[in-house]
N, C-alpha and C positions, 0 to 999 in steps of 0.2 A: 504493500500500500504506499504510494508516493503522493505526498501532499504538495500543492502549490504553496508558494510563500504566503500569499494572502490568507488561504484557508488555514494554514498552520498557525498564523497569528490569532485568528478568530477561535480556533480550536484551543489554543493555549489560554485564551481569555475564559473559555468555558471550563477548562481544567482548573484554573485558579478559583473560579466560582465554586466548583465542587470541593476543592480543598478547604475553602473558606467556611464551609458549613459545619466544621468540627465543633467550633465553639458554641454556636447556638444550639446544636443538637445535644451536646453534652449537658448544657444547662437545663434541658427538659427531662433528664434522667431522674427517676424517682428513688431507686433503692440501691443501684449498683454503685460500688465504691471504686477507688482509683485503679488498683491493680486488676479488679474484675472487669472494669471498662476496658482496659488495655488488652486483657486476655480475650474477651469476646470479639472485639474489633479485629484483632489479629487472626483469630480463628476463622471469622467470616471472610477476611481478606484471603486467607489461605485456600479456603473452599472455592472462592470466586476465581482465584488464579489457576487452581487446578482444572477448572472448566475452560477459562479463557485461553490459557497458554496452548493446549493441544489444538484448539480451533484456529488459533492465530499462527502458530509456528509449527504445528504437527507434533506428534509424540516424541520426535527426536529431541525436542527441547529439554526433556527430562534427562537425557543422556549427558547433557552439559553439567548436570549437578555432580556427576561422577568424574567427568574429564575436565572440569573448569579449573582445577588446581587450587593452590592455597589462596591466591588473591581473590578468587570468587567467594570463598568462604569468609575471608576477612571482610570483604565488601558486605556480605550478608550480615556479619556481626554489626557493622556500622549501621546498616538499615535497622537492625533490631534495637540498637541504642536510640536511634531517632524515633522509631515508633513508640518505644516505651517512655522516653523522656517527654515526648510531646503530650501524650495523653495524661501522664501523671502531673505534668506542669499545669494543664488545663484545670485540673481538679484543685489546684493549690493557689493559682493566681488568675488574674483577669485575662480574658481572651486577648485584649489589646497588649498587655505586658508580654504575654507569650509570643505573639506574632511579631512584635517589634524586635524582641530579642532574637528570634529565629531569623529575621531578615538580615542579620549580620553575616549570613552564610557566604556571600560573594567575597566580602572583604577578608574574612578568616581564611577562605580558600586562597586568596591572593597572597596572604602572609605565609600560608603553608607552601605555596609554590616558591616563594622567596627563600624560605628557611631550608626546605628539604630537597628542592629540585634546582634551586639557583636561578630562577627566573628574575630578571630585573623588573622592578615595578616603576612605572612612570610617576612623576610628581603628583599628578592628579589623584592617583590611587592612594598615595601617602596622605594627601590632604583629606580625602574621603575617609580614610581610616581614623584620622585624628578627630574629624568632625563627628563621625558616627560614635567614636569612643566617648566624646563629651556628652552626646545625647544619651547614651546608655548610662554613663556615670551619673547624670542628672536624675534619670529615672530610678536607678538603683539607690542613689543617695537619699532621695525623697522617701522611698519605701523604708529604708533603714532608720531614718529619723522618726518615722511614724510610730515604730515599735508596735506591739500587739498584733492586730490583724495585718499591719504593714510588714511585720516580720515574716509572717506566713507567706505573704505575697512575694516578699524578697526571696524566700526559699524557693518558691515556685518559679520565679524568673531565673534563678541560678540553675534549677533543673532544666528549664527551657534552653539555657546556654549550651547544654550538652548536645542539642540538635545540630546547630551550625558547627560545633567542634567535631562531631561525628561525621557531618557532611564534608568538612574540609579533609578529614582523615580518609574518607572514602574516595574523594577526588584524587588524593595523593597516591593511594593504592592503585586506582585505575590507571593513572598516568604512568606510574612505575611499571605496571604490567605492559602498557602499550609500548613503552620504550624498549622492552625486552621482546617485542613482537608478539605479545599475547594479549588480545583485546578481551575485556570482560563484558559479557552480555548482562546488561543491568536488570532485565526482567527476572531471570532466574535468581539473581542475587536478592531482588526484592522478595521473591517467594521464600528463599532461605531465611531472610530477615523476619518475615511474618511467622514462619514456623518456630524459629528460635524464640521470638517474643512470646508466642503462646506457650511454649514449654517453660520458659523462665518465669512467667507471671502466674502460671497455673497454681503453684503451691500458695502464693500470696493472695490469690483470688478466692480461695476456699475459706469458709463455706459460701457457696453462691447465694446472692441475695437479689439478683436482677429479676424483676417482674416480667411478664410477657410483653408489656408496653416497652420496658427497657430493652429487651432482646430485639424487638422490632427496630428501635432506633439504632442499636449497636449493629444490627445487620446492615442497616442503611449506611452507617459509617464505614463498615468493612468493604462493602461492595461499591458504593457510589462516591464515598469520600476518599478512598484509598485505592482499591484494586483497579477500577476502570480508569480514573484519571492518571494513575501510574502508567498504564499501558499507552494512553493517549499522549502523555508528556514525552514518552520515549519516541513516539512517532514525530512529535513536533521538534524534538531535539535533533533529529536527523535532517531537518530542513532549515531551522533557524540558527543564527550565529549565537555564540555564547552571551554577548551583551544583550541581544534581543530576548533571550530566554530569561536572563537575570532581571531585565526591566519588567517583562510581562509577569514574572513570578511575584513581583511586589504588589500586584493587584490582590493577591491573597490577603495581604495585610488590610487593605481597604475593604474588601468584601467581608473578611472575617469580622472586623470591628463593627462594620455597619450591620451585618446580620445579627450579631450578638446584641447590639444596641436596640435594633428594631424588633427582633424576635424574642428576646429574653429580658429586655429592659436593663441591660448591662452597660451603663454609661461609663466610658473610659475616664480615668482620672486626668486632671489637667497636667500633671507631671508626666504621664504617659504620652499625652498628646504632644507636649513640648519636646520631650526626648525623641518621640517617634518621628516628629517633623524633621529634626536634625538628622536622624539616621536615614530616613527615606530620602530626604533631600541630598544627602551625600552620596547615596547609592545611585540616584537618578543622574546626578551630575557626573559621576564616574562612568556610568554605562553609556550615557549619551555621547560623551567625548570618545569613548572606546569605539562606538559605532561610527562616529564621524572620522576618526583617525584611521579606522580599519587596521589597527595594529594589534596583533595577538599578544596580550599581556599575561594571561593566565593559562588559557587553553583555547584550541580551535573549536572545541565543542563543550557543551555544558552538561553536567549531570542534572537530571530531573530532580526536583526538590520534594518528591512525595515524602510524607511523614505520617 
């Protein structure tokens, strides 16, 4: 399946909208707790991918799980960290705080490229890193000074920070494998991540408390918030340039905050809006200049940001 550039852009917009439903759906869960939420979402994601992958790639896709090598499984562990940290963070902090923290992914990836692969970063990226750091520092500092509920929110945003850190690690592993002539197929890696997440969180999810209503919402998250947009984002990443993917992925922050505000009455704090504006502004500035200059600074392709 080959997309035109225009269709890939619009499809990526739809993907970010699907990703952005996580916060509002989670707020309507009645009884399921943090690790149970993560377990059921990952289980439904696994079941969905076990159906989608053979239809899309044929049964041979499962043979890649055996022949993919160490890097494929390390990538799968990175996805597992992202899946787990994202859902746990949503139960501890506001949707806005979690999404703004996760949006640091492209800049942390750029730093990983500089430290571990030796890629030179242009001045604009260093400026973006500093400005985004100030935004995150303002958001975290405000939560720290609040104490009480603010302390819980701070812990949640720190858990959310594991998502872009794992994403940067994942990118480094994929690029290292590519340099050795071994390309990692991301979709089987996501399947591995979903399976590992379900296995890891199962002991902490017991005893199950989710109602039938909760299971319906968690099935929606597993299939329509993660499995399907994951597959679609891989298709988009084959057509779009890395800065384009990074820019479009920022729509998840806007969609996620708006949906949680409208659908669950979760109004973002002023400190989150201020810090988020600095982070998003820095990212947009960096990626727009990257597109304009057409100079590869981190990678020629981007990893999808499913979580």
